[in-house]
N, C-alpha and C positions, 0 to 999 in steps of 0.2 A: 784740654788737650787740643792743640792746634791742628789744622788740616795737613801741615807738613809732617806730622807724626802718624798719619794714617797710611797704612800699607794697602795697596790695591791687590786684590786676590781674584784671579780669574777662575771661574767655575767651569768644569768640563761638562760635556753633554750627559754624563752619568751622575751629575749633581755632586761631584766630589771636587775638593779644592786642595791644591798643594800649597800649604802655608809655610812661609819661610820667615824665621825670626830676623828682624832687622839688626838685632844686637849680636847674636852668635851665629847666624846663618843656618841653624838647625832647620830641617824640613820635616813636615809631617803631612800625610794625606788625611783629610777629614771629610766625612759626609756632611753636606750642608743643605740637603733637601728640605729639612724642617724650617729653614730660613727663607726659602723661595717664596716670593710674594708677600712676605711679612716684614722683613728688615734687611737692610743692606749693610749695616755696620754691626760688627760683633767684637766683643772684648776677648782678647786671647792672652793666655799666660803660658809662656814657654817654660821648658824644663830648666832653663838658666835663670828663672824667676823674673825675666823681663815681661812686662805687661804692655801690650800695644793694641791699637784698634785696627781691625781689618775691614776693608770695604769690599763686599762681595760683588762681583760683576758677572751676571748670568747671561750676558750677551752671547749670541751665537757667532757673531763676526766681530773682528777687531774694528774699533772706531778711532779714526785718526783725527787729531785736533788740527784745524786749519783756520784761516781767517781770510775768506775770499768774498768780494762783493758780487752780487747777483740780483736777480729779479724773480718775482712770482706773478702768476696770472691765475686768478680764481674764476674758473669757468662757470661755477654755480651762482656767481654774483655778477653776471653780465660782463665777464672778462675784466673784472677789477684788477688793477695792477699795484705792485708795491716793490720797494727796494728791500733787499735782504743782505745780511752778512752771514755766509755759511761758516759755522763754527766747528762742525765735526761731520765726518763722512765715513760711511762703511759700505759694504756691498749690499746691505739691506735697506739703508736709508740715510738720512742726514738730519742735522739740527741747525737751525739758524735763528738769528735775532732780526727783529724788524720794528720800526716805529709805526708801521701800518697794521698793527695787531688787530685792530677793530674790523679789518677786512677778511678775517679768518675765523673758522669755527672747527672744533673737533669733528672728524668724519668727512670733511669736505675733500674733494679731489682738486688738486691744483697742479700747475706746471711750474717747475723751478728751472732756471737757467743761470749758469755761471761758467767762468773759465778756470780751468785748473792752472796751478802754478808750475806745470811741467814745461819742458823745453818747447813743446808744440803749442802751448797755451790752448789745449783741447777744450772745446766748448761742450759742456754737459747740459743736456735738456731732457728732463725726466718728468713723468707723471708721478705724483706722490699723493699719499693720503695723510692728512693731518691727524696725528695720533695723540699729541699732547701739546697743551698751551699753558705756559706758566709765565705770567707778567709779559715780557716782550720776547720770550724764548719759545720756539716752536720745534717739536719733534715730529719727523715725518718718516713714513715707510714707503719705499718704492712700490708703485702699483703693480708693475709687471716685472718682478724680480724672477729671473730664470736661474735656478740654482746650478744647472749644468752648463750654462753658456753665459757666464757673467760678463758685464761690460769690461772690455780689456783696459780702457782708459781708467776706470775706477779701480781695477785690480792693481 
């Protein structure tokens, strides 16, 4: 089954998901807490006998796909710098790719800067923590995320 046949399913804070059949549009609320941390894809059979793959997304905040150039500075490695392409962005963090992957490690605090593609070309400069590295892709969490006063430009 190709990735085009995979249905994205967003999971609520109560670990339930509203699953909608791509064939007949029937909807069903399902508990998915048993899948948390174990698997992100599940096979689903609808009442109309359609079988499809659902990819569970347990994220707390929406992640927008983007493609913006930027830079990082790694303060724990004598301010080592590198170029990045920011691939996705949310209120909690971002993901980017870089050819300078050897200048980063999980758990390190770095500064990322890039310009949004909005009308003002707003410059974003944030302290982040590297949470995941896979080949040349890096996942980061904003170091000082303030839930009740989020960055207006990122919103």
